[in-house]
C-alpha positions in Angstrom: 0.2 2.6 6.5 0.3 6.2 7.7 3.0 7.6 9.9 5.3 10.6 10.5 8.9 11.0 11.8 11.2 13.9 12.3 14.9 13.9 13.2 17.2 16.8 13.5 21.0 16.6 13.4 24.1 18.8 13.4 27.9 18.5 12.8 30.6 21.2 12.8 28.1 24.0 12.7 26.0 22.5 9.9 22.4 21.5 10.8 19.7 19.5 9.1 16.3 18.0 9.6 14.7 14.9 8.1 10.9 14.7 7.8 9.3 11.4 6.7 5.6 11.0 6.0 3.9 7.7 5.0 0.4 7.3 3.6 -1.5 4.3 2.3 -0.5 2.7 -1.1 -0.9 -0.6 -2.8 2.8 -0.8 -3.6 5.9 1.1 -2.4 6.5 4.6 -3.8 9.4 6.7 -2.4 9.5 10.4 -3.2 12.2 12.7 -1.9 13.0 16.4 -1.8 16.7 17.1 -1.3 18.6 20.4 -1.4 20.8 21.0 -4.3 24.2 19.4 -3.9 22.9 16.3 -2.0 21.6 14.3 -4.9 24.3 11.6 -4.2 22.2 10.6 -1.1 19.3 9.6 -3.2 20.5 6.0 -4.0 21.3 5.2 -0.3 17.9 6.7 0.8 15.9 4.7 -1.7 17.7 1.5 -0.9 17.2 2.0 2.9 13.5 2.8 2.5 12.8 -0.1 0.1 14.7 -2.5 2.4 12.5 -1.4 5.3 9.0 -1.1 3.8 7.0 -3.1 1.3 3.9 -0.9 0.9 3.0 2.8 1.2 3.7 6.1 -0.4 6.7 7.6 1.5 7.6 11.3 1.2 11.1 12.2 2.4 12.3 15.8 2.8 15.7 17.0 3.9 16.2 20.6 5.1 19.8 21.7 5.4 21.4 24.8 7.0 25.1 25.4 6.6 27.4 26.8 9.2 27.0 30.6 9.6 30.6 31.1 8.4 30.1 29.3 5.1 27.9 31.7 3.1 29.8 32.2 -0.1 29.0 31.1 -3.6 31.2 30.2 -6.6 30.7 30.2 -10.3 30.9 26.9 -12.2 33.1 28.3 -14.9 33.2 25.1 -17.0 29.4 25.1 -17.3 29.2 28.8 -17.9 31.8 28.5 -20.7 29.7 25.7 -22.3 26.7 27.9 -22.3 28.7 30.8 -23.8 30.0 28.5 -26.6 26.4 27.4 -27.3 25.3 31.0 -27.5 28.1 31.8 -30.0 27.0 28.9 -32.2 23.5 30.2 -32.5 24.0 34.0 -32.4 23.0 34.4 -36.0 19.8 32.4 -35.6 16.7 34.5 -36.6 14.1 35.5 -34.0 16.5 34.7 -31.1 17.3 37.4 -28.6 20.9 37.9 -27.5 21.8 36.0 -24.4 22.3 38.1 -21.2 24.7 37.3 -18.5 22.1 37.4 -15.8 20.1 34.8 -17.7 23.1 32.5 -18.0 23.8 32.9 -14.3 20.2 31.9 -13.5 20.8 28.4 -15.2 20.8 25.8 -12.5 24.3 24.7 -11.6 26.1 27.8 -12.8 26.1 29.5 -9.4 26.7 27.0 -6.7 26.6 27.4 -2.9 30.0 27.0 -1.5 28.7 25.1 1.5 27.5 22.3 -0.7 31.0 21.7 -2.0 33.3 19.7 0.4 36.4 21.4 -1.2 39.3 20.0 -3.1 41.6 19.5 -0.1 41.8 16.1 1.7 40.5 17.8 4.8 37.6 19.3 3.0 36.7 16.0 1.3 36.9 14.2 4.6 34.7 16.7 6.3 32.1 16.4 3.5 32.1 12.7 3.8 31.7 12.8 7.5 28.7 15.2 7.1 27.0 12.9 4.6 27.6 9.9 6.9 26.0 11.7 9.8 23.1 12.7 7.7 22.5 9.2 6.6 22.7 7.9 10.1 20.0 10.4 11.2 17.9 9.3 8.2 18.1 5.7 9.4 16.9 6.9 12.8 14.0 8.6 11.1 13.2 5.4 9.3 13.2 3.5 12.6 10.7 6.1 14.1 8.5 5.9 11.0 8.5 2.1 11.2 7.5 2.3 14.9 4.7 4.8 14.1 3.4 2.4 11.4 3.7 -0.6 13.8 1.6 1.3 16.4 -1.1 2.0 13.7 -0.8 -1.6 12.6 -1.6 -2.8 16.1 -4.7 -0.7 16.2 -5.7 -1.9 12.7 -5.1 -5.6 13.7 -7.6 -5.2 16.5 -10.2 -3.8 14.1 -9.5 -6.5 11.5 -9.8 -9.2 14.1 -13.3 -7.8 15.0 -14.3 -8.0 11.3 -13.1 -11.6 11.1 -15.1 -12.4 14.2 -18.2 -10.9 12.6 -17.6 -13.0 9.5 -17.3 -16.1 11.6 -20.5 -15.3 13.4 -22.4 -14.8 10.1 -21.1 -18.0 8.6 -22.2 -19.9 11.8 -25.6 -18.3 11.5 -26.0 -19.6 7.9 -24.7 -23.0 8.8 -27.1 -23.4 11.7 -30.1 -21.8 10.0 -33.3 -23.9 10.2 -33.7 -23.9 6.4 -30.5 -26.0 6.2 -31.9 -28.9 8.3 -32.3 -32.2 6.5 -36.1 -32.0 6.9 -36.3 -28.5 5.6 -34.2 -29.5 2.6 -36.4 -32.5 1.9 -39.5 -30.4 2.1 -38.0 -27.9 -0.3 -37.2 -30.7 -2.8 -40.7 -32.1 -2.4 -42.3 -28.7 -3.2 -40.1 -28.3 -6.3 -40.8 -31.8 -7.5 -44.5 -31.3 -7.1 -44.2 -28.1 -9.2 -42.3 -30.0 -11.9 -44.9 -32.8 -12.0 -47.8 -30.3 -12.2 -46.1 -28.6 -15.1 -45.4 -31.8 -16.9 -47.2 -34.9 -15.5 -45.5 -37.1 -18.1 -42.0 -36.1 -17.0 -39.7 -39.2 -17.6 -38.2 -40.8 -14.5 -34.7 -40.1 -15.9 -35.4 -36.4 -16.3 -37.0 -36.4 -12.9 -33.8 -37.8 -11.4 -31.7 -35.2 -13.2 -33.9 -32.4 -11.9 -33.6 -33.8 -8.3 -29.9 -34.0 -8.6 -29.7 -30.4 -9.8 -32.0 -29.1 -7.1 -29.9 -30.9 -4.4 -26.7 -29.5 -5.8 -28.1 -26.0 -5.9 -29.3 -26.2 -2.3 -26.1 -27.5 -0.9 -23.7 -24.8 0.4 -21.8 -27.0 2.8 -18.6 -26.8 0.7 -18.8 -23.0 0.5 -19.3 -22.8 4.3 -16.3 -25.1 4.9 -14.1 -23.0 2.7 -15.2 -19.8 4.5 -14.2 -21.5 7.8 -10.8 -22.3 6.3 -10.4 -18.6 5.1 -11.4 -17.4 8.6 -8.7 -19.5 10.2 -6.1 -18.3 7.6 -7.0 -14.7 8.2 -6.6 -15.1 12.0 -3.2 -16.8 11.4 -2.0 -14.0 9.2 -3.2 -11.3 11.6 -1.1 -13.0 14.3 2.1 -13.0 12.3 4.7 -10.3 12.0 5.9 -9.1 8.6 4.2 -7.7 5.6 1.0 -9.7 5.1 -1.2 -7.1 3.5 -1.1 -8.6 0.0 -1.9 -12.1 1.3 -4.9 -10.7 3.2 -6.0 -8.8 0.1 -6.0 -12.0 -1.8 -7.9 -13.8 1.0 -10.6 -11.1 0.7 -11.1 -12.1 -2.9 -11.7 -15.7 -1.8 -14.1 -14.6 1.0 -16.1 -12.7 -1.6 -16.2 -15.6 -4.0 -17.7 -18.0 -1.4 -20.1 -15.3 -0.1 -21.4 -14.7 -3.6 -22.0 -18.4 -4.1 -23.9 -18.7 -0.7 -26.2 -15.8 -1.8 -26.8 -17.3 -5.2 -27.7 -20.7 -3.8 -29.8 -19.5 -0.9 -33.5 -20.4 -1.2 -34.5 -18.8 2.1 -35.0 -15.1 2.5 -33.3 -15.0 5.9 -30.2 -16.8 4.6 -30.1 -14.4 1.7 -30.2 -11.5 4.2 -27.3 -13.0 6.2 -25.4 -13.6 3.1 -25.7 -10.0 2.0 -24.6 -8.8 5.5 -21.7 -11.2 5.2 -20.7 -9.5 1.9 -20.9 -6.1 3.5 -18.7 -7.2 6.4 -16.1 -8.7 4.0 -16.0 -5.4 2.1 -15.3 -3.5 5.3 -12.5 -6.0 6.1 -11.1 -5.5 2.6 -11.1 -1.7 2.9 -9.1 -1.9 6.1 -6.6 -4.3 4.5 -5.6 -1.5 2.0 -4.2 0.3 5.0 -1.7 -2.2 6.1 1.6 -3.4 4.8 
């Protein structure tokens, strides 16, 4: 399912923007890009997304702009000291250039933006928690909007899928009502094949002849396949009318459609029935392609 949602928010001079994009996928894949310092949001984001959606590749991006007054940076001295100690341990290693301070400061986490730190005071911690809570609230709004966009697309797809199911039903009815499947046509087909057997081997034993007749009758009978196709058509219409993630069920149903259509084509002894059966397979394949786009 494809969709897009964008939500902007602000609190105490800080501002942010969530952008969510969804594209088709067999399973659920959540990817996110968060600014440094907001990694703690990842668990809540992933849990909310997986609780809302079952299929699709969802890309989540957070853009954050701190208040204009909070522009300072600080040095993570503990991390810097750890790096310095590591340099001292390996200063005699051959073919190793001496470490430079600018290189150490470039290591991620050594220089931290002050706005990403809520502060050590109770007021600072409380303000930081309030900011994160507001950001998560806006993220859930973005999820709602993305879900609505996917529902709108789903409604359009449901209409197209319903048309495919109607086409499948029409083709199945054409096979069922074809003149070659009338009792007289089937009897004539059997007579012709029996005559061919007798010409090939006039001394064909009665027992063998009965076996051949039974085999011919079985090969010509596609009533069970057509009945199962009717059952699958009813099941597809039922699933398309239900709310909730039914993509996997419909995907499995497509496999059953294909199985019966293949059997109809293999048993067909009339060219027109074969043509209808091939058109049936093409329509089922179009139906299956659209199924990949829904949850």
